[in-house]
C-alpha positions as CSV (number, residue, x, y, z in Angstrom):
1,M,43.3,84.5,104.3
2,K,45.9,83.2,101.9
3,N,48.4,85.9,102.6
4,Q,47.4,87.1,106.0
5,Y,51.0,87.6,107.2
6,Q,51.7,90.0,104.4
7,R,48.6,92.1,105.3
8,M,49.6,92.6,108.9
9,S,51.0,95.8,110.2
10,K,54.7,96.0,111.4
11,D,53.8,95.6,115.1
12,E,51.5,92.7,114.4
13,K,54.3,91.0,112.5
14,K,56.7,91.5,115.4
15,D,54.2,90.0,117.8
16,L,53.5,87.1,115.5
17,K,57.2,86.4,115.1
18,K,57.8,86.4,118.9
19,T,54.8,84.1,119.4
20,Y,56.0,81.7,116.7
21,Y,59.6,81.6,117.7
22,N,58.7,80.9,121.3
23,C,56.8,77.7,120.5
24,D,58.7,74.4,119.8
25,E,57.9,74.2,116.1
26,G,59.1,77.8,115.6
27,K,62.3,77.3,117.4
28,I,63.2,74.3,115.3
29,M,62.1,76.0,112.0
30,N,64.1,79.1,112.9
31,I,67.3,77.0,113.4
32,R,66.7,75.2,110.1
33,L,66.0,78.3,108.1
34,F,69.0,80.1,109.6
35,R,71.2,77.1,108.7
36,L,69.9,77.2,105.1
37,F,70.6,81.0,104.9
38,L,74.0,80.5,106.4
39,T,74.9,77.8,103.9
40,G,73.9,80.0,101.0
41,T,75.9,82.9,102.4
42,I,79.0,80.8,102.9
43,G,78.6,79.4,99.4
44,I,78.4,82.8,97.8
45,L,81.5,84.0,99.8
46,F,83.4,80.8,98.8
47,S,82.6,81.1,95.1
48,L,83.7,84.8,95.2
49,Y,86.9,83.7,96.9
50,I,87.6,81.1,94.2
51,I,87.2,83.7,91.5
52,T,89.2,86.5,93.1
53,N,92.0,84.2,94.3
54,N,92.4,82.7,90.8
55,Y,92.2,86.2,89.3
56,I,94.9,87.6,91.5
57,H,97.2,84.7,90.7
58,Y,96.4,85.0,86.9
59,N,95.0,81.5,86.9
60,V,91.5,82.1,85.7
61,D,90.5,79.3,83.3
62,W,87.4,77.3,82.5
63,T,87.6,75.1,85.7
64,T,87.3,78.2,87.9
65,W,84.1,79.2,86.2
66,I,82.7,75.6,86.1
67,T,83.2,75.3,89.9
68,S,82.2,78.8,91.0
69,I,79.2,79.7,88.9
70,P,77.0,76.7,89.8
71,L,78.1,77.2,93.5
72,F,77.0,80.8,93.3
73,I,73.7,80.0,91.7
74,A,72.9,77.2,94.2
75,S,73.8,79.5,97.0
76,I,71.4,82.2,95.7
77,V,68.7,79.5,95.5
78,F,69.3,78.6,99.1
79,I,69.0,82.1,100.3
80,I,65.8,82.8,98.3
81,A,64.3,79.5,99.5
82,S,65.1,80.4,103.1
83,I,63.4,83.8,102.8
84,Y,60.4,82.2,101.0
85,L,59.9,79.4,103.5
86,R,60.2,81.8,106.4
87,G,57.3,83.9,105.0
88,K,55.3,80.8,104.2
89,K,55.6,79.3,107.6
90,L,54.8,82.6,109.3
91,N,51.7,82.9,107.1
92,E,50.6,79.4,108.0
93,F,51.0,80.2,111.7
94,A,49.1,83.4,111.3
95,I,46.2,81.6,109.6
96,K,46.2,78.9,112.4
97,L,46.2,81.6,115.1
98,A,43.4,83.6,113.4
99,K,41.3,80.4,113.2
100,K,42.1,79.6,116.8
101,N,41.1,83.1,118.0
102,A,37.9,83.1,115.9
103,K,36.5,80.0,117.7
């Protein structure tokens, strides 16, 4: 039962997502995970903007790379964490739902 969500079919996953996102905990978690994903996306876009803007104006130096590379890496970590946590929370909810239906 450790990875019950991953074993579900496509239709079961859709039903589980609808059920989870309609409860209070799911609504709050969906907003938080979307915010985390959005922060990562904006960070990636901003780091790419820094690099391209400085490249266009022939001003690429070490400060450009020191600011943009850590921002790019942190943004990728945010996006991966958002996807991982979404799967983890849906899996926990699927296990709770299975235990509830079994009783």
